[in-house]
CHARMM-style PDB file with segment names, atoms N, HN, CA, C and O in Angstrom:
ATOM      1  N   MET     1     196.433 120.952 215.934  1.00  0.00      PROA
ATOM      2  CA  MET     1     195.049 121.382 216.243  1.00  0.00      PROA
ATOM      3  C   MET     1     194.209 120.171 215.401  1.00  0.00      PROA
ATOM      4  O   MET     1     194.366 119.827 214.230  1.00  0.00      PROA
ATOM      5  N   TYR     2     193.320 119.680 216.353  1.00  0.00      PROA
ATOM      6  HN  TYR     2     193.193 119.960 217.305  1.00  0.00      PROA
ATOM      7  CA  TYR     2     192.419 118.588 215.542  1.00  0.00      PROA
ATOM      8  C   TYR     2     191.186 119.202 215.288  1.00  0.00      PROA
ATOM      9  O   TYR     2     190.655 120.078 215.972  1.00  0.00      PROA
ATOM     10  N   LYS     3     190.618 118.507 213.901  1.00  0.00      PROA
ATOM     11  HN  LYS     3     191.050 117.796 213.346  1.00  0.00      PROA
ATOM     12  CA  LYS     3     189.354 118.837 213.346  1.00  0.00      PROA
ATOM     13  C   LYS     3     188.841 119.241 214.420  1.00  0.00      PROA
ATOM     14  O   LYS     3     189.210 120.403 214.588  1.00  0.00      PROA
ATOM     15  N   ASP     4     187.973 118.793 215.508  1.00  0.00      PROA
ATOM     16  HN  ASP     4     187.673 117.849 215.372  1.00  0.00      PROA
ATOM     17  CA  ASP     4     186.949 119.328 216.415  1.00  0.00      PROA
ATOM     18  C   ASP     4     187.179 120.140 216.707  1.00  0.00      PROA
ATOM     19  O   ASP     4     186.254 120.946 216.804  1.00  0.00      PROA
ATOM     20  N   GLU     5     188.692 120.640 217.117  1.00  0.00      PROA
ATOM     21  HN  GLU     5     189.443 119.985 217.039  1.00  0.00      PROA
ATOM     22  CA  GLU     5     188.838 121.964 217.811  1.00  0.00      PROA
ATOM     23  C   GLU     5     188.696 123.298 216.559  1.00  0.00      PROA
ATOM     24  O   GLU     5     188.297 124.462 216.615  1.00  0.00      PROA
ATOM     25  N   ILE     6     189.119 122.626 215.715  1.00  0.00      PROA
ATOM     26  HN  ILE     6     189.443 121.681 215.669  1.00  0.00      PROA
ATOM     27  CA  ILE     6     189.028 124.081 214.407  1.00  0.00      PROA
ATOM     28  C   ILE     6     187.562 124.045 214.292  1.00  0.00      PROA
ATOM     29  O   ILE     6     187.174 125.137 213.876  1.00  0.00      PROA
ATOM     30  N   ILE     7     186.585 123.218 214.498  1.00  0.00      PROA
ATOM     31  HN  ILE     7     186.900 122.331 214.836  1.00  0.00      PROA
ATOM     32  CA  ILE     7     185.146 123.431 214.184  1.00  0.00      PROA
ATOM     33  C   ILE     7     184.612 124.175 215.556  1.00  0.00      PROA
ATOM     34  O   ILE     7     183.450 124.570 215.651  1.00  0.00      PROA
ATOM     35  N   LEU     8     185.224 124.269 216.219  1.00  0.00      PROA
ATOM     36  HN  LEU     8     186.168 123.948 216.142  1.00  0.00      PROA
ATOM     37  CA  LEU     8     184.358 124.719 217.659  1.00  0.00      PROA
ATOM     38  C   LEU     8     185.346 125.884 218.004  1.00  0.00      PROA
ATOM     39  O   LEU     8     185.348 126.230 219.186  1.00  0.00      PROA
ATOM     40  N   LYS     9     186.175 126.532 217.155  1.00  0.00      PROA
ATOM     41  HN  LYS     9     186.173 126.251 216.195  1.00  0.00      PROA
ATOM     42  CA  LYS     9     186.874 127.661 217.359  1.00  0.00      PROA
ATOM     43  C   LYS     9     186.181 128.634 216.191  1.00  0.00      PROA
ATOM     44  O   LYS     9     185.749 129.776 216.345  1.00  0.00      PROA
ATOM     45  N   ALA    10     186.210 127.748 214.854  1.00  0.00      PROA
ATOM     46  HN  ALA    10     186.560 126.820 214.729  1.00  0.00      PROA
ATOM     47  CA  ALA    10     185.558 128.681 214.091  1.00  0.00      PROA
ATOM     48  C   ALA    10     183.884 128.932 214.394  1.00  0.00      PROA
ATOM     49  O   ALA    10     183.375 129.967 213.963  1.00  0.00      PROA
ATOM     50  N   ALA    11     183.132 128.034 215.082  1.00  0.00      PROA
ATOM     51  HN  ALA    11     183.545 127.193 215.432  1.00  0.00      PROA
ATOM     52  CA  ALA    11     181.803 128.128 215.691  1.00  0.00      PROA
ATOM     53  C   ALA    11     181.660 129.559 216.564  1.00  0.00      PROA
ATOM     54  O   ALA    11     180.910 130.529 216.451  1.00  0.00      PROA
ATOM     55  N   VAL    12     182.607 129.258 217.372  1.00  0.00      PROA
ATOM     56  HN  VAL    12     183.216 128.470 217.464  1.00  0.00      PROA
ATOM     57  CA  VAL    12     182.765 130.468 218.585  1.00  0.00      PROA
ATOM     58  C   VAL    12     183.308 131.735 218.154  1.00  0.00      PROA
ATOM     59  O   VAL    12     183.108 132.735 218.844  1.00  0.00      PROA
ATOM     60  N   GLU    13     184.034 131.802 216.988  1.00  0.00      PROA
ATOM     61  HN  GLU    13     184.197 130.990 216.427  1.00  0.00      PROA
ATOM     62  CA  GLU    13     184.971 132.933 216.322  1.00  0.00      PROA
ATOM     63  C   GLU    13     183.920 133.966 215.385  1.00  0.00      PROA
ATOM     64  O   GLU    13     183.658 135.166 215.312  1.00  0.00      PROA
ATOM     65  N   LEU    14     183.493 132.626 214.705  1.00  0.00      PROA
ATOM     66  HN  LEU    14     183.706 131.651 214.765  1.00  0.00      PROA
ATOM     67  CA  LEU    14     182.945 133.069 213.384  1.00  0.00      PROA
ATOM     68  C   LEU    14     181.036 133.437 213.644  1.00  0.00      PROA
ATOM     69  O   LEU    14     180.447 134.512 213.754  1.00  0.00      PROA
ATOM     70  N   ASN    15     180.684 132.435 213.658  1.00  0.00      PROA
ATOM     71  HN  ASN    15     181.162 131.562 213.568  1.00  0.00      PROA
ATOM     72  CA  ASN    15     179.474 132.263 213.879  1.00  0.00      PROA
ATOM     73  C   ASN    15     178.249 131.077 214.308  1.00  0.00      PROA
ATOM     74  O   ASN    15     177.677 130.442 213.421  1.00  0.00      PROA
ATOM     75  N   PRO    16     177.957 130.888 215.670  1.00  0.00      PROA
ATOM     76  CA  PRO    16     177.389 129.391 215.700  1.00  0.00      PROA
ATOM     77  C   PRO    16     176.251 128.816 215.382  1.00  0.00      PROA
ATOM     78  O   PRO    16     175.831 127.722 215.760  1.00  0.00      PROA
ATOM     79  N   GLU    17     175.608 129.825 214.454  1.00  0.00      PROA
ATOM     80  HN  GLU    17     175.949 130.714 214.147  1.00  0.00      PROA
ATOM     81  CA  GLU    17     174.540 129.691 213.776  1.00  0.00      PROA
ATOM     82  C   GLU    17     174.876 128.450 212.667  1.00  0.00      PROA
ATOM     83  O   GLU    17     174.142 127.464 212.603  1.00  0.00      PROA
ATOM     84  N   TYR    18     175.955 128.598 211.882  1.00  0.00      PROA
ATOM     85  HN  TYR    18     176.551 129.400 211.934  1.00  0.00      PROA
ATOM     86  CA  TYR    18     176.317 127.975 210.935  1.00  0.00      PROA
ATOM     87  C   TYR    18     176.845 126.469 211.097  1.00  0.00      PROA
ATOM     88  O   TYR    18     177.209 126.060 212.200  1.00  0.00      PROA
ATOM     89  N   ILE    19     176.865 125.796 210.141  1.00  0.00      PROA
ATOM     90  HN  ILE    19     176.568 126.129 209.245  1.00  0.00      PROA
ATOM     91  CA  ILE    19     177.378 124.364 210.215  1.00  0.00      PROA
ATOM     92  C   ILE    19     178.548 124.015 209.780  1.00  0.00      PROA
ATOM     93  O   ILE    19     178.778 124.100 208.574  1.00  0.00      PROA
ATOM     94  N   TYR    20     179.454 123.584 210.611  1.00  0.00      PROA
ATOM     95  HN  TYR    20     179.267 123.515 211.591  1.00  0.00      PROA
ATOM     96  CA  TYR    20     181.079 123.639 209.641  1.00  0.00      PROA
ATOM     97  C   TYR    20     181.216 122.128 209.752  1.00  0.00      PROA
ATOM     98  O   TYR    20     180.696 121.401 210.599  1.00  0.00      PROA
ATOM     99  N   GLU    21     181.970 121.805 208.795  1.00  0.00      PROA
ATOM    100  HN  GLU    21     182.393 122.395 208.107  1.00  0.00      PROA
ATOM    101  CA  GLU    21     182.961 120.365 208.509  1.00  0.00      PROA
ATOM    102  C   GLU    21     184.090 120.668 208.396  1.00  0.00      PROA
ATOM    103  O   GLU    21     184.416 121.811 208.072  1.00  0.00      PROA
ATOM    104  N   PHE    22     184.944 119.718 208.635  1.00  0.00      PROA
ATOM    105  HN  PHE    22     184.679 118.790 208.898  1.00  0.00      PROA
ATOM    106  CA  PHE    22     186.418 119.509 208.291  1.00  0.00      PROA
ATOM    107  C   PHE    22     186.568 118.621 207.473  1.00  0.00      PROA
ATOM    108  O   PHE    22     186.392 117.503 207.957  1.00  0.00      PROA
ATOM    109  N   LYS    23     186.903 118.649 206.082  1.00  0.00      PROA
ATOM    110  HN  LYS    23     187.046 119.557 205.689  1.00  0.00      PROA
ATOM    111  CA  LYS    23     187.538 117.509 205.553  1.00  0.00      PROA
ATOM    112  C   LYS    23     188.298 117.948 204.428  1.00  0.00      PROA
ATOM    113  O   LYS    23     188.279 119.116 204.039  1.00  0.00      PROA
ATOM    114  N   ARG    24     189.229 116.683 203.689  1.00  0.00      PROA
ATOM    115  HN  ARG    24     189.244 115.735 204.005  1.00  0.00      PROA
ATOM    116  CA  ARG    24     190.280 117.365 202.560  1.00  0.00      PROA
ATOM    117  C   ARG    24     189.369 117.863 201.601  1.00  0.00      PROA
ATOM    118  O   ARG    24     188.287 117.333 201.344  1.00  0.00      PROA
ATOM    119  N   GLY    25     189.907 119.094 200.968  1.00  0.00      PROA
ATOM    120  HN  GLY    25     190.786 119.524 201.177  1.00  0.00      PROA
ATOM    121  CA  GLY    25     189.488 119.200 200.005  1.00  0.00      PROA
ATOM    122  C   GLY    25     190.569 118.763 198.558  1.00  0.00      PROA
ATOM    123  O   GLY    25     191.478 117.943 198.685  1.00  0.00      PROA
ATOM    124  N   THR    26     190.318 119.351 197.447  1.00  0.00      PROA
ATOM    125  HN  THR    26     189.579 120.017 197.343  1.00  0.00      PROA
ATOM    126  CA  THR    26     191.332 119.479 196.373  1.00  0.00      PROA
ATOM    127  C   THR    26     192.632 120.215 196.516  1.00  0.00      PROA
ATOM    128  O   THR    26     193.652 120.085 195.840  1.00  0.00      PROA
ATOM    129  N   LEU    27     192.369 121.103 197.641  1.00  0.00      PROA
ATOM    130  HN  LEU    27     191.540 121.209 198.190  1.00  0.00      PROA
ATOM    131  CA  LEU    27     193.781 121.759 197.945  1.00  0.00      PROA
ATOM    132  C   LEU    27     194.130 121.597 199.143  1.00  0.00      PROA
ATOM    133  O   LEU    27     194.722 122.509 199.721  1.00  0.00      PROA
ATOM    134  N   GLY    28     193.831 120.354 199.808  1.00  0.00      PROA
ATOM    135  HN  GLY    28     193.351 119.613 199.339  1.00  0.00      PROA
ATOM    136  CA  GLY    28     194.115 119.920 201.163  1.00  0.00      PROA
ATOM    137  C   GLY    28     193.035 120.212 202.130  1.00  0.00      PROA
ATOM    138  O   GLY    28     191.912 120.455 201.689  1.00  0.00      PROA
ATOM    139  N   PRO    29     193.255 120.212 203.385  1.00  0.00      PROA
ATOM    140  CA  PRO    29     192.521 120.054 204.709  1.00  0.00      PROA
ATOM    141  C   PRO    29     191.523 121.367 204.535  1.00  0.00      PROA
ATOM    142  O   PRO    29     192.129 122.430 204.399  1.00  0.00      PROA
ATOM    143  N   THR    30     190.229 121.432 204.523  1.00  0.00      PROA
ATOM    144  HN  THR    30     189.737 120.568 204.634  1.00  0.00      PROA
ATOM    145  CA  THR    30     189.067 122.437 204.129  1.00  0.00      PROA
ATOM    146  C   THR    30     188.245 122.568 205.045  1.00  0.00      PROA
ATOM    147  O   THR    30     187.901 121.498 205.547  1.00  0.00      PROA
ATOM    148  N   LEU    31     187.703 123.645 205.546  1.00  0.00      PROA
ATOM    149  HN  LEU    31     187.983 124.515 205.138  1.00  0.00      PROA
ATOM    150  CA  LEU    31     186.816 123.842 206.511  1.00  0.00      PROA
ATOM    151  C   LEU    31     185.804 124.536 205.691  1.00  0.00      PROA
ATOM    152  O   LEU    31     185.861 125.649 205.168  1.00  0.00      PROA
ATOM    153  N   TYR    32     184.560 123.362 205.685  1.00  0.00      PROA
ATOM    154  HN  TYR    32     184.513 122.458 206.110  1.00  0.00      PROA
ATOM    155  CA  TYR    32     183.379 123.927 204.775  1.00  0.00      PROA
ATOM    156  C   TYR    32     182.261 124.185 205.888  1.00  0.00      PROA
ATOM    157  O   TYR    32     182.188 123.732 207.030  1.00  0.00      PROA
ATOM    158  N   VAL    33     181.197 125.274 205.024  1.00  0.00      PROA
ATOM    159  HN  VAL    33     181.256 125.642 204.096  1.00  0.00      PROA
ATOM    160  CA  VAL    33     180.536 125.955 205.726  1.00  0.00      PROA
ATOM    161  C   VAL    33     179.240 125.835 205.076  1.00  0.00      PROA
ATOM    162  O   VAL    33     179.001 126.254 203.943  1.00  0.00      PROA
ATOM    163  N   ARG    34     178.338 125.191 205.911  1.00  0.00      PROA
ATOM    164  HN  ARG    34     178.532 124.850 206.831  1.00  0.00      PROA
ATOM    165  CA  ARG    34     177.005 124.861 205.049  1.00  0.00      PROA
ATOM    166  C   ARG    34     176.098 125.923 205.207  1.00  0.00      PROA
ATOM    167  O   ARG    34     175.924 126.398 206.329  1.00  0.00      PROA
ATOM    168  N   ALA    35     175.404 126.425 204.072  1.00  0.00      PROA
ATOM    169  HN  ALA    35     175.545 126.039 203.161  1.00  0.00      PROA
ATOM    170  CA  ALA    35     174.371 127.499 204.143  1.00  0.00      PROA
ATOM    171  C   ALA    35     173.129 126.336 203.435  1.00  0.00      PROA
ATOM    172  O   ALA    35     173.298 125.267 202.849  1.00  0.00      PROA
ATOM    173  N   LYS    36     171.776 127.145 203.818  1.00  0.00      PROA
ATOM    174  HN  LYS    36     171.638 128.013 204.294  1.00  0.00      PROA
ATOM    175  CA  LYS    36     170.617 126.544 203.423  1.00  0.00      PROA
ATOM    176  C   LYS    36     170.271 126.819 201.919  1.00  0.00      PROA
ATOM    177  O   LYS    36     169.687 125.947 201.276  1.00  0.00      PROA
ATOM    178  N   ASP    37     170.556 127.801 201.447  1.00  0.00      PROA
ATOM    179  HN  ASP    37     171.030 128.509 201.970  1.00  0.00      PROA
ATOM    180  CA  ASP    37     170.325 128.053 200.262  1.00  0.00      PROA
ATOM    181  C   ASP    37     171.653 129.216 199.786  1.00  0.00      PROA
ATOM    182  O   ASP    37     172.725 129.562 200.280  1.00  0.00      PROA
ATOM    183  N   LYS    38     170.765 129.592 198.391  1.00  0.00      PROA
ATOM    184  HN  LYS    38     169.894 129.310 197.989  1.00  0.00      PROA
ATOM    185  CA  LYS    38     172.072 130.493 197.619  1.00  0.00      PROA
ATOM    186  C   LYS    38     172.193 132.161 198.478  1.00  0.00      PROA
ATOM    187  O   LYS    38     173.276 132.745 198.527  1.00  0.00      PROA
ATOM    188  N   GLU    39     171.237 132.604 198.945  1.00  0.00      PROA
ATOM    189  HN  GLU    39     170.357 132.130 198.905  1.00  0.00      PROA
ATOM    190  CA  GLU    39     170.968 133.765 199.537  1.00  0.00      PROA
ATOM    191  C   GLU    39     171.720 133.492 201.022  1.00  0.00      PROA
ATOM    192  O   GLU    39     172.440 134.466 201.240  1.00  0.00      PROA
ATOM    193  N   GLN    40     171.796 132.672 201.942  1.00  0.00      PROA
ATOM    194  HN  GLN    40     171.211 131.880 201.766  1.00  0.00      PROA
ATOM    195  CA  GLN    40     172.485 132.520 202.776  1.00  0.00      PROA
ATOM    196  C   GLN    40     174.043 132.638 202.478  1.00  0.00      PROA
ATOM    197  O   GLN    40     174.856 133.432 202.952  1.00  0.00      PROA
ATOM    198  N   ALA    41     174.248 131.449 201.405  1.00  0.00      PROA
ATOM    199  HN  ALA    41     173.588 130.804 201.020  1.00  0.00      PROA
ATOM    200  CA  ALA    41     175.730 131.311 201.418  1.00  0.00      PROA
ATOM    201  C   ALA    41     176.311 132.575 200.883  1.00  0.00      PROA
ATOM    202  O   ALA    41     177.361 132.972 201.387  1.00  0.00      PROA
ATOM    203  N   HSD    42     175.701 133.316 199.831  1.00  0.00      PROA
ATOM    204  HN  HSD    42     174.847 132.993 199.422  1.00  0.00      PROA
ATOM    205  CA  HSD    42     176.324 134.857 199.523  1.00  0.00      PROA
ATOM    206  C   HSD    42     176.597 135.574 200.756  1.00  0.00      PROA
ATOM    207  O   HSD    42     177.697 136.053 201.029  1.00  0.00      PROA
ATOM    208  N   ILE    43     175.466 135.640 201.564  1.00  0.00      PROA
ATOM    209  HN  ILE    43     174.572 135.250 201.343  1.00  0.00      PROA
ATOM    210  CA  ILE    43     175.874 136.761 203.335  1.00  0.00      PROA
ATOM    211  C   ILE    43     176.716 135.961 203.665  1.00  0.00      PROA
ATOM    212  O   ILE    43     177.725 136.664 203.617  1.00  0.00      PROA
ATOM    213  N   ILE    44     177.165 134.594 204.091  1.00  0.00      PROA
ATOM    214  HN  ILE    44     176.345 134.023 204.130  1.00  0.00      PROA
ATOM    215  CA  ILE    44     178.272 133.978 204.853  1.00  0.00      PROA
ATOM    216  C   ILE    44     179.355 134.262 203.954  1.00  0.00      PROA
ATOM    217  O   ILE    44     180.159 135.059 204.438  1.00  0.00      PROA
ATOM    218  N   ARG    45     179.613 133.881 202.861  1.00  0.00      PROA
ATOM    219  HN  ARG    45     178.960 133.234 202.468  1.00  0.00      PROA
ATOM    220  CA  ARG    45     180.840 134.517 201.782  1.00  0.00      PROA
ATOM    221  C   ARG    45     181.335 136.096 202.303  1.00  0.00      PROA
ATOM    222  O   ARG    45     182.516 136.405 202.465  1.00  0.00      PROA
ATOM    223  N   LYS    46     180.249 136.949 202.509  1.00  0.00      PROA
ATOM    224  HN  LYS    46     179.290 136.698 202.377  1.00  0.00      PROA
ATOM    225  CA  LYS    46     180.827 138.061 202.518  1.00  0.00      PROA
ATOM    226  C   LYS    46     181.047 138.308 204.217  1.00  0.00      PROA
ATOM    227  O   LYS    46     181.735 139.298 204.464  1.00  0.00      PROA
ATOM    228  N   GLU    47     180.597 137.606 205.312  1.00  0.00      PROA
ATOM    229  HN  GLU    47     180.038 136.801 205.112  1.00  0.00      PROA
ATOM    230  CA  GLU    47     180.766 137.601 206.537  1.00  0.00      PROA
ATOM    231  C   GLU    47     182.456 136.844 207.078  1.00  0.00      PROA
ATOM    232  O   GLU    47     183.313 137.348 207.803  1.00  0.00      PROA
ATOM    233  N   ILE    48     182.444 135.707 206.495  1.00  0.00      PROA
ATOM    234  HN  ILE    48     181.747 135.298 205.906  1.00  0.00      PROA
ATOM    235  CA  ILE    48     183.529 134.739 206.922  1.00  0.00      PROA
ATOM    236  C   ILE    48     184.891 134.876 205.794  1.00  0.00      PROA
ATOM    237  O   ILE    48     184.852 134.663 204.582  1.00  0.00      PROA
ATOM    238  N   PRO    49     185.987 135.270 206.562  1.00  0.00      PROA
ATOM    239  CA  PRO    49     187.164 134.846 205.610  1.00  0.00      PROA
ATOM    240  C   PRO    49     187.868 134.012 204.505  1.00  0.00      PROA
ATOM    241  O   PRO    49     187.843 132.819 204.806  1.00  0.00      PROA
ATOM    242  N   PRO    50     188.318 134.190 203.647  1.00  0.00      PROA
ATOM    243  CA  PRO    50     188.452 132.660 202.924  1.00  0.00      PROA
ATOM    244  C   PRO    50     189.766 131.734 203.764  1.00  0.00      PROA
ATOM    245  O   PRO    50     189.977 130.573 203.415  1.00  0.00      PROA
ATOM    246  N   THR    51     190.392 132.224 204.608  1.00  0.00      PROA
ATOM    247  HN  THR    51     190.222 133.167 204.892  1.00  0.00      PROA
ATOM    248  CA  THR    51     190.930 131.142 205.501  1.00  0.00      PROA
ATOM    249  C   THR    51     190.920 131.172 206.861  1.00  0.00      PROA
ATOM    250  O   THR    51     191.083 132.268 207.398  1.00  0.00      PROA
ATOM    251  N   PHE    52     190.768 130.233 207.515  1.00  0.00      PROA
ATOM    252  HN  PHE    52     190.636 129.342 207.080  1.00  0.00      PROA
ATOM    253  CA  PHE    52     190.570 130.446 208.701  1.00  0.00      PROA
ATOM    254  C   PHE    52     191.470 129.263 209.704  1.00  0.00      PROA
ATOM    255  O   PHE    52     191.211 128.059 209.705  1.00  0.00      PROA
ATOM    256  N   GLU    53     192.311 129.763 210.338  1.00  0.00      PROA
ATOM    257  HN  GLU    53     192.522 130.740 210.337  1.00  0.00      PROA
ATOM    258  CA  GLU    53     193.564 129.079 210.910  1.00  0.00      PROA
ATOM    259  C   GLU    53     194.480 128.704 209.969  1.00  0.00      PROA
ATOM    260  O   GLU    53     195.160 127.731 210.296  1.00  0.00      PROA
ATOM    261  N   GLY    54     194.644 129.058 209.175  1.00  0.00      PROA
ATOM    262  HN  GLY    54     194.092 129.848 208.909  1.00  0.00      PROA
ATOM    263  CA  GLY    54     195.518 128.522 208.034  1.00  0.00      PROA
ATOM    264  C   GLY    54     195.134 127.557 207.011  1.00  0.00      PROA
ATOM    265  O   GLY    54     195.839 126.959 206.200  1.00  0.00      PROA
ATOM    266  N   TYR    55     193.536 127.516 207.263  1.00  0.00      PROA
ATOM    267  HN  TYR    55     192.963 128.002 207.922  1.00  0.00      PROA
ATOM    268  CA  TYR    55     193.026 126.339 206.372  1.00  0.00      PROA
ATOM    269  C   TYR    55     191.778 126.738 205.323  1.00  0.00      PROA
ATOM    270  O   TYR    55     190.776 127.118 205.929  1.00  0.00      PROA
ATOM    271  N   ARG    56     191.694 126.728 204.327  1.00  0.00      PROA
ATOM    272  HN  ARG    56     192.508 126.420 203.835  1.00  0.00      PROA
ATOM    273  CA  ARG    56     190.987 127.176 203.041  1.00  0.00      PROA
ATOM    274  C   ARG    56     189.365 127.015 203.977  1.00  0.00      PROA
ATOM    275  O   ARG    56     188.994 126.041 204.632  1.00  0.00      PROA
ATOM    276  N   VAL    57     188.718 128.179 203.773  1.00  0.00      PROA
ATOM    277  HN  VAL    57     189.020 128.970 203.241  1.00  0.00      PROA
ATOM    278  CA  VAL    57     187.375 128.067 203.811  1.00  0.00      PROA
ATOM    279  C   VAL    57     186.379 127.847 202.753  1.00  0.00      PROA
ATOM    280  O   VAL    57     186.428 128.874 202.076  1.00  0.00      PROA
ATOM    281  N   LEU    58     185.648 127.188 202.333  1.00  0.00      PROA
ATOM    282  HN  LEU    58     185.609 126.354 202.883  1.00  0.00      PROA
ATOM    283  CA  LEU    58     184.487 127.114 201.349  1.00  0.00      PROA
ATOM    284  C   LEU    58     183.146 127.076 201.775  1.00  0.00      PROA
ATOM    285  O   LEU    58     182.834 126.190 202.570  1.00  0.00      PROA
ATOM    286  N   VAL    59     182.388 127.792 201.429  1.00  0.00      PROA
ATOM    287  HN  VAL    59     182.642 128.512 200.783  1.00  0.00      PROA
ATOM    288  CA  VAL    59     180.792 127.951 201.609  1.00  0.00      PROA
ATOM    289  C   VAL    59     180.005 127.082 200.338  1.00  0.00      PROA
ATOM    290  O   VAL    59     180.312 127.052 199.147  1.00  0.00      PROA
ATOM    291  N   THR    60     178.962 126.444 200.995  1.00  0.00      PROA
ATOM    292  HN  THR    60     178.712 126.469 201.963  1.00  0.00      PROA
ATOM    293  CA  THR    60     178.325 125.262 200.314  1.00  0.00      PROA
ATOM    294  C   THR    60     177.464 125.480 200.405  1.00  0.00      PROA
ATOM    295  O   THR    60     177.193 125.946 201.512  1.00  0.00      PROA
ATOM    296  N   TYR    61     176.118 125.344 199.250  1.00  0.00      PROA
ATOM    297  HN  TYR    61     176.338 124.966 198.351  1.00  0.00      PROA
ATOM    298  CA  TYR    61     174.772 124.723 199.636  1.00  0.00      PROA
ATOM    299  C   TYR    61     174.080 123.960 198.589  1.00  0.00      PROA
ATOM    300  O   TYR    61     174.488 123.887 197.430  1.00  0.00      PROA
ATOM    301  N   HSD    62     172.894 123.328 199.089  1.00  0.00      PROA
ATOM    302  HN  HSD    62     172.562 123.387 200.030  1.00  0.00      PROA
ATOM    303  CA  HSD    62     172.350 122.637 198.020  1.00  0.00      PROA
ATOM    304  C   HSD    62     171.465 123.137 196.884  1.00  0.00      PROA
ATOM    305  O   HSD    62     170.306 123.304 197.263  1.00  0.00      PROA
ATOM    306  N   ALA    63     171.649 123.386 195.771  1.00  0.00      PROA
ATOM    307  HN  ALA    63     172.591 123.250 195.464  1.00  0.00      PROA
ATOM    308  CA  ALA    63     171.059 123.658 194.605  1.00  0.00      PROA
ATOM    309  C   ALA    63     169.501 123.167 194.329  1.00  0.00      PROA
ATOM    310  O   ALA    63     169.286 121.971 194.132  1.00  0.00      PROA
ATOM    311  N   PRO    64     168.699 123.885 194.323  1.00  0.00      PROA
ATOM    312  CA  PRO    64     167.549 123.176 194.202  1.00  0.00      PROA
ATOM    313  C   PRO    64     167.509 122.116 192.675  1.00  0.00      PROA
ATOM    314  O   PRO    64     168.419 122.516 191.950  1.00  0.00      PROA
ATOM    315  N   ARG    65     167.024 121.358 192.247  1.00  0.00      PROA
ATOM    316  HN  ARG    65     166.284 121.033 192.836  1.00  0.00      PROA
ATOM    317  CA  ARG    65     166.860 120.729 190.768  1.00  0.00      PROA
ATOM    318  C   ARG    65     166.846 121.894 189.762  1.00  0.00      PROA
ATOM    319  O   ARG    65     167.692 122.098 188.892  1.00  0.00      PROA
ATOM    320  N   ASP    66     165.712 122.649 190.031  1.00  0.00      PROA
ATOM    321  HN  ASP    66     165.025 122.483 190.738  1.00  0.00      PROA
ATOM    322  CA  ASP    66     165.404 123.757 188.791  1.00  0.00      PROA
ATOM    323  C   ASP    66     166.870 124.449 188.755  1.00  0.00      PROA
ATOM    324  O   ASP    66     167.507 124.501 187.703  1.00  0.00      PROA
ATOM    325  N   GLU    67     167.384 125.000 190.029  1.00  0.00      PROA
ATOM    326  HN  GLU    67     166.867 124.958 190.884  1.00  0.00      PROA
ATOM    327  CA  GLU    67     168.340 126.049 189.400  1.00  0.00      PROA
ATOM    328  C   GLU    67     169.438 125.225 188.824  1.00  0.00      PROA
ATOM    329  O   GLU    67     170.141 125.818 188.006  1.00  0.00      PROA
ATOM    330  N   PHE    68     169.799 123.710 189.133  1.00  0.00      PROA
ATOM    331  HN  PHE    68     169.228 123.228 189.797  1.00  0.00      PROA
ATOM    332  CA  PHE    68     170.995 122.887 188.516  1.00  0.00      PROA
ATOM    333  C   PHE    68     170.640 122.775 186.850  1.00  0.00      PROA
ATOM    334  O   PHE    68     171.501 122.943 185.987  1.00  0.00      PROA
ATOM    335  N   ASP    69     169.481 122.519 186.614  1.00  0.00      PROA
ATOM    336  HN  ASP    69     168.781 122.383 187.315  1.00  0.00      PROA
ATOM    337  CA  ASP    69     168.681 122.324 185.217  1.00  0.00      PROA
ATOM    338  C   ASP    69     168.914 123.821 184.253  1.00  0.00      PROA
ATOM    339  O   ASP    69     169.119 123.854 183.039  1.00  0.00      PROA
ATOM    340  N   ASP    70     168.851 124.552 184.831  1.00  0.00      PROA
ATOM    341  HN  ASP    70     168.684 124.525 185.817  1.00  0.00      PROA
ATOM    342  CA  ASP    70     168.965 125.827 184.215  1.00  0.00      PROA
ATOM    343  C   ASP    70     170.354 125.748 183.897  1.00  0.00      PROA
ATOM    344  O   ASP    70     170.568 125.988 182.709  1.00  0.00      PROA
ATOM    345  N   LEU    71     171.260 125.515 184.506  1.00  0.00      PROA
ATOM    346  HN  LEU    71     171.086 125.320 185.472  1.00  0.00      PROA
ATOM    347  CA  LEU    71     172.689 125.992 183.959  1.00  0.00      PROA
ATOM    348  C   LEU    71     173.007 125.106 183.100  1.00  0.00      PROA
ATOM    349  O   LEU    71     174.174 125.154 182.711  1.00  0.00      PROA
ATOM    350  N   ILE    72     172.193 124.126 182.577  1.00  0.00      PROA
ATOM    351  HN  ILE    72     171.245 124.087 182.893  1.00  0.00      PROA
ATOM    352  CA  ILE    72     172.560 122.719 181.582  1.00  0.00      PROA
ATOM    353  C   ILE    72     172.239 123.395 180.098  1.00  0.00      PROA
ATOM    354  OT1 ILE    72     172.373 122.727 179.073  1.00  0.00      PROA
TER     355      ILE     72
END
């Protein structure tokens, strides 16, 4: 199955409102789901399984600068 087919299938079967990307991760081919913020990422992680069509699924979001500075 091609990358575009996996992304399309994920959008149809999981949730068409999310943004999907397929790229190589540290553990091989990975399906990335983009969330707009931490709260949405938390919701998506509850909805979507950790694997899809045999590929690892990672949910990511862009943390605001303030949130990142608190970790250091």
